N, C-alpha and C positions, 0 to 999 in steps of 0.2 A: 504494500500500500504506500503510495506517495502522493501527497497533495500539496500543491503550492498555494499559499495564501498571500495574496497581494497586500495583505496586512494593512489595509486602509479600512478602518472602521469609523463610520460617521453616524452621528445622531441627528435626526430631524426634530426641530422644535416648532411648536405651534406659536403662531404670531397673532392669532385672533380667530374670529368665526369664519373668515374667508380663507381657510387654510391654503388652498391652491395658490392664491395670490400672495400670501405672506409667508409661505413655508421657507425656512432657512435650514441650511445644513452646516454642522460644525464637526470638524474632524477631531475625534477624541483619541485616536491612535493611528499613527502612520510610521512605517519604516522607510528610511530614505537610503538612496544609493551610498555605499561606503560604510554604512552602519554595520558593526560586527558584534556589539554587545547584545546578546539575546536575552531580553527580559522575561520571556515566557517560561513558565514552570510546567514540567510534565508530571502528570499523575496517571499511573497505570493501575490496572486491577490487582496488581501485586499487593497493594495495601489491604486487600481482602483475600489474599491467598491465590489470586488468579495468575495466569501464565502469559498475559499479553505484554508486549513491549512496544514502546513508541518514544518518539522524541522529535525535537525540532532543531533546525539549523537556520540561522539568519545570514544571508549572503546576498550581496548586491541589491539590498532593499527588499528582498523577497524572503518570507518565512516559509520553509519547507517542513512539513510534518510527515513523518514516515514511521513505519513499524509494522508489527503483526498483531492482529487482534484474535484472541482465542474465542471462537464462537461456540465452543462446546460447553454449554451450561452458562452462557453469558460471557461477558468480558468487555473491557473498555480501555481506551487510551485517550487521554485528554490533555489539552493545553490550557493553562490558566494564567491570567495576568490581572493585577489590580489596576484599577483606574483611579485617577485623582478624586478625592472626595468632591461630590457635587458635579462631576463631569457630565452626568446625564440627568441631573435633577429635573429639568423641564422637558426632557425628551419624550416623544410619543412614538417614535420608530427608530429602528437601527438598521443601517445598511452595511453589508459585508461584501467585499470584493475578493473572490477566490477562484482558483482554477482547480475544480474538483475532479476526482476519479468517479467510479461508478457507485461508490458507497454513499450511505445516507449520513449527513452531518447535522448537528444541532448546536445552537448557541444557548447558553444558560447565563443569565444575569442574576447575581445575588445582591441583596440589599444588606444593610447593617441592622435592619429591623428584625427582631426575632419573634417567633411564635412557638410556644412549647419548647423553648430552648434551642430552636434551630433557626438559622437565617432564612428569611423568605426569599424565594427564587422564582424567576420566570424563565420558561424554556420554550423555544420555537425552532422548527426545522429550518435549515439553510436551504432554500429552494430558489429557483429563478432560471432564467434563460441565459445561455451563453452568448456573449457578444462575438464579434468577428475574430477576436484574439483568444477565444475559448474561456474568457473570464466570466464567471457567474456573478451577477449583481443581485443580491438577495436583500429584500426589505421585509422586516417583520414589525408588527405593531407591538407596543409595550402596553400592557393593561394599565 
């Protein structure tokens, strides 16, 4: 499995009732050419005794996620990165630019708010159509 993530994550913010006319987009995470310090943390199912492995490399402004997922009885491999506090405070959507393989991917956003001792999280699939360069632009609503 090998997936390149163009690592440009942007949030759309509501500007008022006429959203289409006042919609704005703010980049909350972008990797640039020449950047080599990879801020992403890998979490595999090994934390639960699983056998999956995965990781990422940041090269030439592109984050590449690769590895093997054990699908016998479940399994996962994930990348995580903290955003600055308040980076998405007024966001109503999130856009992700990536060059996927045939697998299904999802995005999970966690808040600092807890319920029953666990952080509240929102999850959505990363779906969308590929552009001429094979890059998928996915937009998901944030409840």
